Biopython code that builds the backbone (N, CA, C, O; Angstrom):
import numpy as np
from Bio.PDB.StructureBuilder import StructureBuilder

atoms = [
    (1, "MET", "N", (257.873, -96.621, -60.332)),
    (1, "MET", "CA", (258.231, -95.978, -59.087)),
    (1, "MET", "C", (256.989, -95.348, -58.463)),
    (1, "MET", "O", (256.225, -94.663, -59.145)),
    (2, "SER", "N", (256.796, -95.573, -57.208)),
    (2, "SER", "CA", (255.634, -94.991, -56.552)),
    (2, "SER", "C", (256.052, -93.792, -55.719)),
    (2, "SER", "O", (257.146, -93.749, -55.156)),
    (3, "LYS", "N", (255.172, -92.843, -55.658)),
    (3, "LYS", "CA", (255.430, -91.657, -54.840)),
    (3, "LYS", "C", (254.969, -91.929, -53.421)),
    (3, "LYS", "O", (253.964, -92.604, -53.199)),
    (4, "ARG", "N", (255.705, -91.403, -52.477)),
    (4, "ARG", "CA", (255.280, -91.519, -51.083)),
    (4, "ARG", "C", (254.098, -90.597, -50.860)),
    (4, "ARG", "O", (254.058, -89.481, -51.377)),
    (5, "SER", "N", (253.160, -91.065, -50.103)),
    (5, "SER", "CA", (251.979, -90.265, -49.811)),
    (5, "SER", "C", (252.355, -89.087, -48.922)),
    (5, "SER", "O", (253.022, -89.245, -47.900)),
    (6, "SER", "N", (251.919, -87.917, -49.330)),
    (6, "SER", "CA", (252.184, -86.738, -48.510)),
    (6, "SER", "C", (250.952, -86.342, -47.705)),
    (6, "SER", "O", (250.926, -85.296, -47.056)),
    (7, "SER", "N", (249.929, -87.198, -47.758)),
    (7, "SER", "CA", (248.698, -86.871, -47.046)),
    (7, "SER", "C", (248.685, -87.411, -45.623)),
    (7, "SER", "O", (247.709, -87.208, -44.900)),
    (8, "LYS", "N", (249.748, -88.094, -45.205)),
    (8, "LYS", "CA", (249.795, -88.620, -43.847)),
    (8, "LYS", "C", (249.849, -87.474, -42.842)),
    (8, "LYS", "O", (250.536, -86.474, -43.052)),
    (9, "THR", "N", (249.132, -87.635, -41.778)),
    (9, "THR", "CA", (249.150, -86.650, -40.705)),
    (9, "THR", "C", (250.248, -87.028, -39.722)),
    (9, "THR", "O", (250.306, -88.162, -39.246)),
    (10, "SER", "N", (251.098, -86.087, -39.429)),
    (10, "SER", "CA", (252.195, -86.337, -38.503)),
    (10, "SER", "C", (251.659, -86.469, -37.091)),
    (10, "SER", "O", (250.809, -85.691, -36.659)),
    (11, "ARG", "N", (252.166, -87.466, -36.376)),
    (11, "ARG", "CA", (251.802, -87.635, -34.974)),
    (11, "ARG", "C", (252.893, -87.078, -34.067)),
    (11, "ARG", "O", (252.848, -87.248, -32.849)),
    (12, "THR", "N", (253.859, -86.418, -34.665)),
    (12, "THR", "CA", (254.961, -85.838, -33.898)),
    (12, "THR", "C", (254.470, -84.618, -33.131)),
    (12, "THR", "O", (253.729, -83.792, -33.664)),
    (13, "ASP", "N", (254.882, -84.518, -31.908)),
    (13, "ASP", "CA", (254.530, -83.370, -31.070)),
    (13, "ASP", "C", (255.500, -82.235, -31.394)),
    (13, "ASP", "O", (256.477, -82.019, -30.676)),
    (14, "TRP", "N", (255.221, -81.512, -32.484)),
    (14, "TRP", "CA", (256.136, -80.480, -32.965)),
    (14, "TRP", "C", (256.279, -79.328, -31.987)),
    (14, "TRP", "O", (257.343, -78.712, -31.921)),
    (15, "LYS", "N", (255.245, -79.024, -31.233)),
    (15, "LYS", "CA", (255.364, -77.951, -30.237)),
    (15, "LYS", "C", (256.424, -78.317, -29.201)),
    (15, "LYS", "O", (257.242, -77.484, -28.810)),
    (16, "ARG", "N", (256.397, -79.578, -28.765)),
    (16, "ARG", "CA", (257.388, -80.045, -27.789)),
    (16, "ARG", "C", (258.784, -80.041, -28.406)),
    (16, "ARG", "O", (259.742, -79.598, -27.773)),
    (17, "ILE", "N", (258.902, -80.532, -29.635)),
    (17, "ILE", "CA", (260.203, -80.594, -30.314)),
    (17, "ILE", "C", (260.779, -79.190, -30.486)),
    (17, "ILE", "O", (261.954, -78.957, -30.201)),
    (18, "ASN", "N", (259.957, -78.264, -30.947)),
    (18, "ASN", "CA", (260.433, -76.900, -31.194)),
    (18, "ASN", "C", (260.817, -76.166, -29.915)),
    (18, "ASN", "O", (261.621, -75.234, -29.955)),
    (19, "LYS", "N", (260.252, -76.577, -28.779)),
    (19, "LYS", "CA", (260.588, -75.944, -27.502)),
    (19, "LYS", "C", (261.835, -76.556, -26.860)),
    (19, "LYS", "O", (262.369, -76.010, -25.894)),
    (20, "MET", "N", (262.300, -77.694, -27.399)),
    (20, "MET", "CA", (263.450, -78.382, -26.806)),
    (20, "MET", "C", (264.709, -77.527, -26.892)),
    (20, "MET", "O", (264.962, -76.853, -27.891)),
    (21, "ARG", "N", (265.484, -77.576, -25.823)),
    (21, "ARG", "CA", (266.805, -76.957, -25.828)),
    (21, "ARG", "C", (267.802, -78.027, -26.253)),
    (21, "ARG", "O", (267.485, -79.217, -26.236)),
    (22, "ASP", "N", (268.983, -77.614, -26.626)),
    (22, "ASP", "CA", (270.014, -78.573, -27.022)),
    (22, "ASP", "C", (270.287, -79.580, -25.909)),
    (22, "ASP", "O", (270.522, -80.758, -26.177)),
    (23, "ASP", "N", (270.256, -79.116, -24.661)),
    (23, "ASP", "CA", (270.539, -79.994, -23.525)),
    (23, "ASP", "C", (269.474, -81.070, -23.339)),
    (23, "ASP", "O", (269.728, -82.079, -22.681)),
    (24, "ASP", "N", (268.286, -80.869, -23.908)),
    (24, "ASP", "CA", (267.198, -81.831, -23.773)),
    (24, "ASP", "C", (267.349, -83.024, -24.713)),
    (24, "ASP", "O", (266.667, -84.034, -24.539)),
    (25, "ILE", "N", (268.227, -82.922, -25.701)),
    (25, "ILE", "CA", (268.389, -83.985, -26.690)),
    (25, "ILE", "C", (269.373, -85.016, -26.150)),
    (25, "ILE", "O", (270.492, -84.675, -25.767)),
    (26, "ASP", "N", (268.952, -86.279, -26.122)),
    (26, "ASP", "CA", (269.793, -87.370, -25.631)),
    (26, "ASP", "C", (270.763, -87.794, -26.727)),
    (26, "ASP", "O", (270.354, -88.364, -27.739)),
    (27, "LEU", "N", (272.035, -87.519, -26.526)),
    (27, "LEU", "CA", (273.067, -87.855, -27.506)),
    (27, "LEU", "C", (273.876, -89.076, -27.081)),
    (27, "LEU", "O", (274.907, -89.373, -27.683)),
    (28, "SER", "N", (273.418, -89.788, -26.047)),
    (28, "SER", "CA", (274.217, -90.867, -25.467)),
    (28, "SER", "C", (274.457, -92.029, -26.420)),
    (28, "SER", "O", (275.465, -92.723, -26.282)),
    (29, "GLU", "N", (273.578, -92.266, -27.376)),
    (29, "GLU", "CA", (273.744, -93.398, -28.283)),
    (29, "GLU", "C", (274.454, -93.024, -29.582)),
    (29, "GLU", "O", (274.648, -93.878, -30.448)),
    (30, "ILE", "N", (274.836, -91.775, -29.724)),
    (30, "ILE", "CA", (275.517, -91.340, -30.942)),
    (30, "ILE", "C", (277.014, -91.570, -30.753)),
    (30, "ILE", "O", (277.600, -91.059, -29.799)),
    (31, "PRO", "N", (277.643, -92.338, -31.656)),
    (31, "PRO", "CA", (279.075, -92.628, -31.490)),
    (31, "PRO", "C", (279.934, -91.385, -31.681)),
    (31, "PRO", "O", (279.558, -90.454, -32.393)),
    (32, "GLU", "N", (281.094, -91.390, -31.031)),
    (32, "GLU", "CA", (282.044, -90.293, -31.181)),
    (32, "GLU", "C", (282.587, -90.279, -32.609)),
    (32, "GLU", "O", (282.712, -91.327, -33.242)),
    (33, "ILE", "N", (282.901, -89.116, -33.097)),
    (33, "ILE", "CA", (283.498, -88.994, -34.422)),
    (33, "ILE", "C", (284.986, -89.291, -34.290)),
    (33, "ILE", "O", (285.655, -88.783, -33.390)),
    (34, "THR", "N", (285.494, -90.119, -35.197)),
    (34, "THR", "CA", (286.894, -90.534, -35.127)),
    (34, "THR", "C", (287.804, -89.529, -35.827)),
    (34, "THR", "O", (287.350, -88.708, -36.623)),
    (35, "ALA", "N", (289.087, -89.610, -35.518)),
    (35, "ALA", "CA", (290.076, -88.748, -36.173)),
    (35, "ALA", "C", (290.106, -89.028, -37.674)),
    (35, "ALA", "O", (290.308, -88.114, -38.474)),
    (36, "LYS", "N", (289.906, -90.288, -38.056)),
    (36, "LYS", "CA", (289.893, -90.655, -39.478)),
    (36, "LYS", "C", (288.738, -89.958, -40.200)),
    (36, "LYS", "O", (288.909, -89.464, -41.315)),
    (37, "GLN", "N", (287.563, -89.919, -39.565)),
    (37, "GLN", "CA", (286.413, -89.239, -40.167)),
    (37, "GLN", "C", (286.685, -87.745, -40.316)),
    (37, "GLN", "O", (286.325, -87.143, -41.328)),
    (38, "ILE", "N", (287.306, -87.160, -39.328)),
    (38, "ILE", "CA", (287.613, -85.728, -39.386)),
    (38, "ILE", "C", (288.615, -85.452, -40.499)),
    (38, "ILE", "O", (288.497, -84.455, -41.212)),
    (39, "THR", "N", (289.609, -86.341, -40.650)),
    (39, "THR", "CA", (290.613, -86.173, -41.702)),
    (39, "THR", "C", (289.972, -86.214, -43.084)),
    (39, "THR", "O", (290.367, -85.462, -43.975)),
    (40, "ARG", "N", (288.983, -87.088, -43.266)),
    (40, "ARG", "CA", (288.314, -87.228, -44.565)),
    (40, "ARG", "C", (287.286, -86.130, -44.809)),
    (40, "ARG", "O", (286.784, -85.990, -45.925)),
    (41, "SER", "N", (286.973, -85.364, -43.799)),
    (41, "SER", "CA", (285.903, -84.372, -43.918)),
    (41, "SER", "C", (286.303, -83.189, -44.794)),
    (41, "SER", "O", (287.484, -82.913, -45.003)),
    (42, "THR", "N", (285.293, -82.510, -45.291)),
    (42, "THR", "CA", (285.498, -81.293, -46.073)),
    (42, "THR", "C", (284.829, -80.149, -45.334)),
    (42, "THR", "O", (283.626, -80.190, -45.074)),
    (43, "LEU", "N", (285.595, -79.138, -45.000)),
    (43, "LEU", "CA", (285.035, -77.966, -44.343)),
    (43, "LEU", "C", (284.272, -77.158, -45.375)),
    (43, "LEU", "O", (284.800, -76.828, -46.437)),
    (44, "ARG", "N", (283.032, -76.844, -45.056)),
    (44, "ARG", "CA", (282.205, -76.031, -45.941)),
    (44, "ARG", "C", (281.676, -74.845, -45.151)),
    (44, "ARG", "O", (281.212, -74.982, -44.019)),
    (45, "ILE", "N", (281.757, -73.697, -45.768)),
    (45, "ILE", "CA", (281.193, -72.488, -45.179)),
    (45, "ILE", "C", (280.278, -71.892, -46.226)),
    (45, "ILE", "O", (280.704, -71.593, -47.342)),
    (46, "GLY", "N", (279.016, -71.721, -45.860)),
    (46, "GLY", "CA", (278.038, -71.230, -46.827)),
    (46, "GLY", "C", (277.859, -72.197, -47.989)),
    (46, "GLY", "O", (277.533, -71.783, -49.102)),
    (47, "GLY", "N", (278.074, -73.500, -47.730)),
    (47, "GLY", "CA", (277.906, -74.516, -48.757)),
    (47, "GLY", "C", (279.097, -74.679, -49.683)),
    (47, "GLY", "O", (279.096, -75.565, -50.538)),
    (48, "LYS", "N", (280.106, -73.848, -49.531)),
    (48, "LYS", "CA", (281.280, -73.914, -50.414)),
    (48, "LYS", "C", (282.456, -74.539, -49.671)),
    (48, "LYS", "O", (282.722, -74.204, -48.517)),
    (49, "ALA", "N", (283.162, -75.455, -50.349)),
    (49, "ALA", "CA", (284.334, -76.098, -49.755)),
    (49, "ALA", "C", (285.436, -75.066, -49.537)),
    (49, "ALA", "O", (285.661, -74.187, -50.369)),
    (50, "VAL", "N", (286.115, -75.194, -48.401)),
    (50, "VAL", "CA", (287.199, -74.282, -48.051)),
    (50, "VAL", "C", (288.510, -75.066, -48.099)),
    (50, "VAL", "O", (288.575, -76.198, -47.619)),
    (51, "SER", "N", (289.541, -74.475, -48.670)),
    (51, "SER", "CA", (290.854, -75.109, -48.795)),
    (51, "SER", "C", (291.395, -75.499, -47.427)),
    (51, "SER", "O", (291.172, -74.806, -46.435)),
    (52, "LYS", "N", (292.114, -76.623, -47.391)),
    (52, "LYS", "CA", (292.736, -77.054, -46.140)),
    (52, "LYS", "C", (294.104, -76.416, -45.933)),
    (52, "LYS", "O", (294.751, -76.652, -44.913)),
    (53, "GLY", "N", (294.545, -75.614, -46.886)),
    (53, "GLY", "CA", (295.830, -74.927, -46.764)),
    (53, "GLY", "C", (295.757, -73.810, -45.732)),
    (53, "GLY", "O", (294.696, -73.547, -45.165)),
    (54, "LYS", "N", (296.856, -73.174, -45.500)),
    (54, "LYS", "CA", (296.908, -72.073, -44.530)),
    (54, "LYS", "C", (297.034, -70.746, -45.261)),
    (54, "LYS", "O", (297.639, -70.660, -46.330)),
    (55, "ILE", "N", (296.452, -69.717, -44.664)),
    (55, "ILE", "CA", (296.493, -68.364, -45.207)),
    (55, "ILE", "C", (297.000, -67.453, -44.097)),
    (55, "ILE", "O", (296.519, -67.519, -42.966)),
    (56, "GLN", "N", (297.958, -66.615, -44.416)),
    (56, "GLN", "CA", (298.481, -65.687, -43.422)),
    (56, "GLN", "C", (297.564, -64.472, -43.347)),
    (56, "GLN", "O", (297.211, -63.879, -44.367)),
    (57, "VAL", "N", (297.181, -64.107, -42.108)),
    (57, "VAL", "CA", (296.326, -62.937, -41.896)),
    (57, "VAL", "C", (296.899, -62.104, -40.754)),
    (57, "VAL", "O", (297.618, -62.612, -39.893)),
    (58, "ASN", "N", (296.570, -60.835, -40.765)),
    (58, "ASN", "CA", (296.860, -59.962, -39.627)),
    (58, "ASN", "C", (295.599, -59.916, -38.790)),
    (58, "ASN", "O", (294.511, -59.660, -39.308)),
    (59, "LEU", "N", (295.739, -60.161, -37.505)),
    (59, "LEU", "CA", (294.584, -60.299, -36.636)),
    (59, "LEU", "C", (294.857, -59.561, -35.334)),
    (59, "LEU", "O", (295.918, -59.736, -34.734)),
    (60, "THR", "N", (293.918, -58.746, -34.895)),
    (60, "THR", "CA", (294.055, -58.042, -33.625)),
    (60, "THR", "C", (293.275, -58.805, -32.560)),
    (60, "THR", "O", (292.068, -59.011, -32.691)),
    (61, "LEU", "N", (293.966, -59.219, -31.516)),
    (61, "LEU", "CA", (293.350, -59.981, -30.429)),
    (61, "LEU", "C", (293.520, -59.231, -29.117)),
    (61, "LEU", "O", (294.424, -58.407, -28.978)),
    (62, "ASP", "N", (292.659, -59.516, -28.166)),
    (62, "ASP", "CA", (292.810, -58.946, -26.830)),
    (62, "ASP", "C", (294.126, -59.434, -26.228)),
    (62, "ASP", "O", (294.544, -60.569, -26.457)),
    (63, "ALA", "N", (294.768, -58.562, -25.459)),
    (63, "ALA", "CA", (296.047, -58.911, -24.832)),
    (63, "ALA", "C", (295.906, -60.149, -23.953)),
    (63, "ALA", "O", (296.800, -60.993, -23.914)),
    (64, "GLY", "N", (294.794, -60.252, -23.256)),
    (64, "GLY", "CA", (294.568, -61.410, -22.387)),
    (64, "GLY", "C", (294.472, -62.719, -23.159)),
    (64, "GLY", "O", (294.917, -63.761, -22.677)),
    (65, "VAL", "N", (293.895, -62.668, -24.353)),
    (65, "VAL", "CA", (293.787, -63.864, -25.196)),
    (65, "VAL", "C", (295.181, -64.319, -25.618)),
    (65, "VAL", "O", (295.510, -65.502, -25.531)),
    (66, "VAL", "N", (295.994, -63.372, -26.075)),
    (66, "VAL", "CA", (297.359, -63.702, -26.507)),
    (66, "VAL", "C", (298.165, -64.239, -25.322)),
    (66, "VAL", "O", (298.878, -65.233, -25.458)),
    (67, "ALA", "N", (298.055, -63.589, -24.168)),
    (67, "ALA", "CA", (298.789, -64.038, -22.981)),
    (67, "ALA", "C", (298.384, -65.460, -22.600)),
    (67, "ALA", "O", (299.237, -66.278, -22.257)),
    (68, "TYR", "N", (297.099, -65.751, -22.657)),
    (68, "TYR", "CA", (296.615, -67.095, -22.329)),
    (68, "TYR", "C", (297.251, -68.140, -23.244)),
    (68, "TYR", "O", (297.785, -69.141, -22.765)),
    (69, "PHE", "N", (297.196, -67.912, -24.553)),
    (69, "PHE", "CA", (297.724, -68.902, -25.492)),
    (69, "PHE", "C", (299.248, -69.010, -25.412)),
    (69, "PHE", "O", (299.797, -70.097, -25.596)),
    (70, "LYS", "N", (299.933, -67.905, -25.143)),
    (70, "LYS", "CA", (301.389, -67.975, -24.968)),
    (70, "LYS", "C", (301.731, -68.814, -23.736)),
    (70, "LYS", "O", (302.674, -69.605, -23.761)),
    (71, "THR", "N", (300.966, -68.641, -22.667)),
    (71, "THR", "CA", (301.178, -69.435, -21.455)),
    (71, "THR", "C", (300.922, -70.912, -21.735)),
    (71, "THR", "O", (301.701, -71.770, -21.317)),
    (72, "GLN", "N", (299.844, -71.207, -22.434)),
    (72, "GLN", "CA", (299.507, -72.592, -22.761)),
    (72, "GLN", "C", (300.556, -73.232, -23.666)),
    (72, "GLN", "O", (300.817, -74.431, -23.567)),
    (73, "ALA", "N", (301.153, -72.437, -24.543)),
    (73, "ALA", "CA", (302.128, -72.959, -25.510)),
    (73, "ALA", "C", (303.471, -73.285, -24.862)),
    (73, "ALA", "O", (304.238, -74.083, -25.402)),
    (74, "ARG", "N", (303.764, -72.682, -23.719)),
    (74, "ARG", "CA", (305.019, -72.923, -22.983)),
    (74, "ARG", "C", (306.248, -72.811, -23.890)),
    (74, "ARG", "O", (307.087, -73.711, -23.939)),
    (75, "GLY", "N", (306.333, -71.690, -24.605)),
    (75, "GLY", "CA", (307.494, -71.437, -25.443)),
    (75, "GLY", "C", (307.383, -71.980, -26.855)),
    (75, "GLY", "O", (308.229, -71.687, -27.700)),
    (76, "ARG", "N", (306.347, -72.769, -27.124)),
    (76, "ARG", "CA", (306.157, -73.273, -28.487)),
    (76, "ARG", "C", (305.330, -72.266, -29.266)),
    (76, "ARG", "O", (305.131, -71.141, -28.806)),
    (77, "ASN", "N", (304.854, -72.646, -30.420)),
    (77, "ASN", "CA", (304.102, -71.767, -31.311)),
    (77, "ASN", "C", (302.680, -71.535, -30.785)),
    (77, "ASN", "O", (301.803, -72.380, -30.963)),
    (78, "PHE", "N", (302.461, -70.401, -30.146)),
    (78, "PHE", "CA", (301.138, -70.111, -29.589)),
    (78, "PHE", "C", (300.099, -69.881, -30.683)),
    (78, "PHE", "O", (298.908, -70.096, -30.458)),
    (79, "GLN", "N", (300.537, -69.445, -31.864)),
    (79, "GLN", "CA", (299.590, -69.218, -32.962)),
    (79, "GLN", "C", (298.948, -70.530, -33.409)),
    (79, "GLN", "O", (297.787, -70.555, -33.815)),
    (80, "ARG", "N", (299.708, -71.610, -33.331)),
    (80, "ARG", "CA", (299.167, -72.929, -33.681)),
    (80, "ARG", "C", (298.050, -73.299, -32.710)),
    (80, "ARG", "O", (297.037, -73.868, -33.116)),
    (81, "LEU", "N", (298.232, -72.978, -31.429)),
    (81, "LEU", "CA", (297.195, -73.267, -30.438)),
    (81, "LEU", "C", (295.928, -72.458, -30.708)),
    (81, "LEU", "O", (294.819, -72.974, -30.567)),
    (82, "ILE", "N", (296.087, -71.206, -31.092)),
    (82, "ILE", "CA", (294.924, -70.381, -31.438)),
    (82, "ILE", "C", (294.203, -70.994, -32.631)),
    (82, "ILE", "O", (292.975, -71.084, -32.636)),
    (83, "ASN", "N", (294.955, -71.414, -33.639)),
    (83, "ASN", "CA", (294.375, -72.043, -34.822)),
    (83, "ASN", "C", (293.606, -73.314, -34.444)),
    (83, "ASN", "O", (292.495, -73.538, -34.924)),
    (84, "GLU", "N", (294.202, -74.140, -33.584)),
    (84, "GLU", "CA", (293.547, -75.382, -33.154)),
    (84, "GLU", "C", (292.264, -75.085, -32.376)),
    (84, "GLU", "O", (291.259, -75.775, -32.550)),
    (85, "ALA", "N", (292.295, -74.066, -31.525)),
    (85, "ALA", "CA", (291.101, -73.698, -30.758)),
    (85, "ALA", "C", (289.977, -73.246, -31.690)),
    (85, "ALA", "O", (288.814, -73.595, -31.486)),
    (86, "LEU", "N", (290.326, -72.480, -32.696)),
    (86, "LEU", "CA", (289.317, -72.018, -33.658)),
    (86, "LEU", "C", (288.761, -73.185, -34.474)),
    (86, "LEU", "O", (287.555, -73.256, -34.710)),
    (87, "LYS", "N", (289.631, -74.097, -34.904)),
    (87, "LYS", "CA", (289.172, -75.264, -35.670)),
    (87, "LYS", "C", (288.250, -76.140, -34.831)),
    (87, "LYS", "O", (287.248, -76.651, -35.329)),
    (88, "THR", "N", (288.591, -76.311, -33.557)),
    (88, "THR", "CA", (287.753, -77.112, -32.663)),
    (88, "THR", "C", (286.377, -76.485, -32.515)),
    (88, "THR", "O", (285.367, -77.188, -32.558)),
    (89, "LYS", "N", (286.327, -75.182, -32.342)),
    (89, "LYS", "CA", (285.047, -74.483, -32.210)),
    (89, "LYS", "C", (284.198, -74.672, -33.461)),
    (89, "LYS", "O", (283.004, -74.955, -33.362)),
    (90, "ILE", "N", (284.803, -74.518, -34.637)),
    (90, "ILE", "CA", (284.071, -74.684, -35.897)),
    (90, "ILE", "C", (283.568, -76.112, -36.022)),
    (90, "ILE", "O", (282.403, -76.334, -36.352)),
    (91, "ARG", "N", (284.440, -77.086, -35.761)),
    (91, "ARG", "CA", (284.052, -78.494, -35.879)),
    (91, "ARG", "C", (282.911, -78.827, -34.923)),
    (91, "ARG", "O", (281.931, -79.459, -35.320)),
    (92, "ASP", "N", (283.034, -78.406, -33.671)),
    (92, "ASP", "CA", (281.999, -78.704, -32.686)),
    (92, "ASP", "C", (280.669, -78.069, -33.067)),
    (92, "ASP", "O", (279.619, -78.692, -32.911)),
    (93, "GLN", "N", (280.703, -76.847, -33.560)),
    (93, "GLN", "CA", (279.473, -76.172, -33.973)),
    (93, "GLN", "C", (278.839, -76.900, -35.148)),
    (93, "GLN", "O", (277.623, -77.090, -35.176)),
    (94, "ASN", "N", (279.660, -77.316, -36.127)),
    (94, "ASN", "CA", (279.138, -78.046, -37.281)),
    (94, "ASN", "C", (278.535, -79.375, -36.859)),
    (94, "ASN", "O", (277.473, -79.758, -37.351)),
    (95, "ILE", "N", (279.201, -80.084, -35.949)),
    (95, "ILE", "CA", (278.694, -81.372, -35.474)),
    (95, "ILE", "C", (277.361, -81.178, -34.774)),
    (95, "ILE", "O", (276.425, -81.943, -35.007)),
    (96, "GLU", "N", (277.258, -80.168, -33.921)),
    (96, "GLU", "CA", (276.004, -79.899, -33.217)),
    (96, "GLU", "C", (274.882, -79.608, -34.203)),
    (96, "GLU", "O", (273.772, -80.114, -34.044)),
    (97, "ASN", "N", (275.159, -78.801, -35.212)),
    (97, "ASN", "CA", (274.131, -78.468, -36.198)),
    (97, "ASN", "C", (273.683, -79.696, -36.975)),
    (97, "ASN", "O", (272.488, -79.878, -37.206)),
    (98, "VAL", "N", (274.624, -80.538, -37.379)),
    (98, "VAL", "CA", (274.280, -81.756, -38.118)),
    (98, "VAL", "C", (273.462, -82.689, -37.232)),
    (98, "VAL", "O", (272.459, -83.244, -37.681)),
    (99, "LEU", "N", (273.877, -82.866, -35.986)),
    (99, "LEU", "CA", (273.140, -83.743, -35.078)),
    (99, "LEU", "C", (271.716, -83.248, -34.860)),
    (99, "LEU", "O", (270.773, -84.039, -34.869)),
    (100, "ARG", "N", (271.558, -81.950, -34.667)),
    (100, "ARG", "CA", (270.208, -81.400, -34.495)),
    (100, "ARG", "C", (269.345, -81.685, -35.721)),
    (100, "ARG", "O", (268.192, -82.098, -35.596)),
    (101, "ARG", "N", (269.920, -81.460, -36.921)),
    (101, "ARG", "CA", (269.170, -81.673, -38.159)),
    (101, "ARG", "C", (268.784, -83.142, -38.310)),
    (101, "ARG", "O", (267.637, -83.451, -38.635)),
    (102, "VAL", "N", (269.732, -84.050, -38.078)),
    (102, "VAL", "CA", (269.463, -85.481, -38.224)),
    (102, "VAL", "C", (268.413, -85.935, -37.224)),
    (102, "VAL", "O", (267.496, -86.675, -37.581)),
    (103, "ILE", "N", (268.535, -85.504, -35.984)),
    (103, "ILE", "CA", (267.561, -85.897, -34.962)),
    (103, "ILE", "C", (266.173, -85.395, -35.329)),
    (103, "ILE", "O", (265.195, -86.133, -35.209)),
    (104, "ARG", "N", (266.081, -84.155, -35.772)),
    (104, "ARG", "CA", (264.769, -83.623, -36.155)),
    (104, "ARG", "C", (264.194, -84.364, -37.357)),
    (104, "ARG", "O", (262.993, -84.630, -37.398)),
    (105, "GLU", "N", (265.040, -84.704, -38.340)),
    (105, "GLU", "CA", (264.567, -85.463, -39.504)),
    (105, "GLU", "C", (264.083, -86.847, -39.089)),
    (105, "GLU", "O", (263.044, -87.310, -39.559)),
    (106, "GLU", "N", (264.833, -87.507, -38.210)),
    (106, "GLU", "CA", (264.438, -88.838, -37.748)),
    (106, "GLU", "C", (263.131, -88.771, -36.962)),
    (106, "GLU", "O", (262.256, -89.618, -37.136)),
    (107, "LEU", "N", (263.000, -87.777, -36.111)),
    (107, "LEU", "CA", (261.757, -87.630, -35.353)),
    (107, "LEU", "C", (260.580, -87.355, -36.280)),
    (107, "LEU", "O", (259.479, -87.860, -36.063)),
    (108, "GLN", "N", (260.815, -86.558, -37.308)),
    (108, "GLN", "CA", (259.750, -86.242, -38.256)),
    (108, "GLN", "C", (259.329, -87.496, -39.022)),
    (108, "GLN", "O", (258.135, -87.733, -39.206)),
    (109, "GLU", "N", (260.295, -88.301, -39.469)),
    (109, "GLU", "CA", (259.969, -89.519, -40.207)),
    (109, "GLU", "C", (259.295, -90.548, -39.315)),
    (109, "GLU", "O", (258.438, -91.300, -39.780)),
    (110, "ALA", "N", (259.667, -90.593, -38.045)),
    (110, "ALA", "CA", (259.081, -91.561, -37.122)),
    (110, "ALA", "C", (257.645, -91.193, -36.766)),
    (110, "ALA", "O", (256.846, -92.047, -36.381)),
    (111, "GLY", "N", (257.334, -89.904, -36.903)),
    (111, "GLY", "CA", (256.018, -89.421, -36.509)),
    (111, "GLY", "C", (255.002, -89.803, -37.482)),
    (111, "GLY", "O", (253.827, -89.478, -37.309)),
]
sb = StructureBuilder()
sb.init_structure("model")
sb.init_model(0)
sb.init_chain("A")
sb.init_seg("    ")
for serial, (resi, resn, name, xyz) in enumerate(atoms, 1):
    if name == "N":
        sb.init_residue(resn, " ", resi, " ")
    sb.init_atom(name, np.array(xyz, "f"), 0.0, 1.0, " ", f" {name:<3s}", serial, name[0])
structure = sb.get_structure()
């Protein structure tokens, strides 16, 4: 087995990369994540897998937040909508972080 040379000088413009905002990254060629992929996924927080079960909690929310979700639920379970909104936020944040990491790794290897 041969070791990869670590003496190569990177030609990547790291100053430009580090100054990039999220909006500057072209995500047009990255395929959408499917529902099947999300179903197979494991939620990790701090590197530890989190159960997919539900836990009952007492939570204090702004009155306007509760009113919004009750209106959106139209008589159905507004708590489910709050749960879905929170899950979407977590998923989107995780996807953004993974995409940033992968893009930076690919740019580094290409350099």
